[in-house]
N, C-alpha and C positions, 0 to 999 in steps of 0.2 A: 061690176062696179057696185060697191055697197052704198047703203043709204046714210052712212056716217058722215057727219060734217067734216070737210077737209081740215079745219083747224084742229079738231080732236085727233085726227090721224097724225098730223104734224107733231102735235104735243106728245103723242104716244111714241112716235119714232124718235123724237128728240130725247125723251126721258130714258128710253132703253139704251140709246146710244151713249148718253152721258154716264149711265150706270156701267156700261161696258168699259168706257174709258177709265172710270175710277177703279174698277176691279183690275183692269190691265195695269194701271199705274202702280197699285199696291202690290201686284204680282211681280212686276219688274223691279220694285224697290223693297221686296220682302227682307226682313231682318233675319229670318231663320228658314230652314228647309220646310218646317211645318207650316209656317205662314205662307210660303211660296206655294205649297200644295193646296192649301185652303183657298187662296185667292185664285189659283188656276181653275179650281172647280167652280168658283164663283163666276168666272168669265164664261165658262162652258154653259153653266146654268142660264146665265143671262142671254147668251147668244141663241141657245137652243130652245129654252122654255119660256123666256120672256115674251116672244111673239105669241106663243100659244096661250099663255095666261091672259095677255091683253085681249086677244081675240075672243077668248072664251068668257072672261069675266068682266072686262071693262068695256071695250067697244065691240060688242058681240057681233061676230061674223065668222064665216066658215074658214077652214084652213086654206082653201083655194083662194078665197078673197083676200087673205092676208099674206099669202105666200108661204104659209107655215105647213108645207107639205113637200115631200120629195117624190117626183114622178119618175118611175123606172122606165127608161126609154132607150132601146138599142140605138136609135138614130142619134139621140143626144150623146150617148156614150161614144159612139164612133166619131162624132164631130169633135168632142173634147180631146180625144186621144189623137185624132188626125191633126188638129191644130198644134198639139204638143209636139208631134213628130216633125211638123213643118218648122217648128221653132228650134229644133235641135242644133242645126248648123249655125244659125245666127247667134244663138245663146253661147255656144262654144267659142265662137270668134270674139264675141263681145267680152266674154269672161277672160279670154287670153289677153286682149288688149288692156282691159281694166287692171287685172292683177299683175301683169308683167310690166306694163308701161306706166301705170299710175301708182299702184300700191308698191311696186318694186319686188314682187315675189318671183320665184323661179319656177318654170314649168318643166316637169319631167314625167312623161307618160309611163305609168307602171301598172300593168293589168293586175298584178298580185295585190295591189292596194284595195281592190274590191273584195277580195277574199278575207283580208285581215282587218277591214274596217269595223269599228265598234261604235254604236251597236250594229248588229247584223242587218242586211238589207230587207229581210222579211219584216223585222221589227220597224224599220224605217218606213216601209210601205204602209203598214198598218197604222202607224202613228200619223203619217202625213194625210192619209185618206180619212180616217175616222176622228182623229183628235185635232188636226189642223184645218184641213180643207172643208170638211163637212160642216163644222160649226160656223166658220167664217162665211162660207158661201150660202149657207142656210140663212144667215142673218142679213148679209149685205146684198147678195144677188137674188135671194129668195124673198125674204120679208121686206127689206127696205125698198127694193126696186118695185115690188108689187104694191106695197101700201102707199108709197109716194106717188106712183102712177095713179092710183085710185083717187088721190086728192087732187093732183095736178090736172087730170082730165076734165075736172069740173071747174077749173080756174083758167079761163082764156081759151083761145082757139089754137089748139095744138095740132100740127101735122104729126103723123106717126114717127117720121124721121126726127123731127125737132124734139119730140117728147123723149124718144129713145136716147138721143144725144145728151139731153139734159140729165136724165136719170143716170146714165153712165158716168158723166162727169161728176155729179154730186156724190154718188156713192163711192166713186174712186177717190175723191178727196177725203171723204169720211174714213175710208179704208186706210189710206196713207197716214192720216193723222193718228189713227189708232196705233199704228206701228211705231210711232215716235214716243210712246209713253215711257220707254226706257231711257230717254234722253238723247238718243242718237238720231239727229236730224237727217242723216244720210238715208235713213229708212223711209224717207218721203219718196224714195225711188220706187216704192211699191205702188205708187200711183199708176205707173206705166203698165205693169202686168194687169192691174185692176181694170184698166180700160179694156184690155182684151177679154178678161173674164166677163165684164159687162156686155161686151159685144156678143160673145158666145151665148150669154143668157137671152138676148133678144132674138136669137135664132133657134132657141130650144123650147121644148114644151115645159121643162122644169130645170132644176139646177144640177142634174147628174153630170152633164157635160162640163159645167164650170168646176165641179168638185174634182173630176178626173184631170182636167187641165191644170187646175191649181196644184193638186198633189204632184202631178208629173213635172211641173216647172220647179217645184221645190226639190224633188228627187233628182232632177237633172242638175241643178246647181250643186247638190251634195255630191253627186257622182263626179262632177268636174273638179270640185275643190280638192279632192283627195290627191290630185296631181300637181298641186301648187304648194310651195314651201318657201320659207325665207332662207 
């Protein structure tokens, strides 16, 4: 727990979050490929370096105190991948119900679709782990959950369980709202996997498990979608 006043921590979190929303909005509504690339880089910079800059130069505290560090842990990695494996069947069933019964698509299993999918799966894995999951988990489950916990622990009498539930709910709402910056309110459904990412974070030493779970879920959906068509 740092010695920084909770109000300053809340302002810091809120400022970085609003900046990330603004950058995401401009990225989703970019008028040119060049502007899209520039705003995408801005989103990554805010998510990855914003917490470090604030911790180092504004509200001075260590990376551990702000959540701005990645702990390499085999236990965390196994937990994240284990949860992802347990989700495989429910996600496949849910996707089949949604896309065939609600969206009206046709399902046809074709194993050759994996070989012909573009971009290739190695590129997809690298993208999902390093470009998507790492920045988002670093910011939401690393920085926000740690910094908000620092502030909330000194405001009121919190039981560990109530504090964890509050942090998971708050960061999941923030995560879901960020995914609607393109104007698609259906993206609010990202609230539900975010709950799981937050739960895994409370069981881990760092965010590695969350990163692997997040990337696995995205790759899982991409692997399922190649079998649906109109």
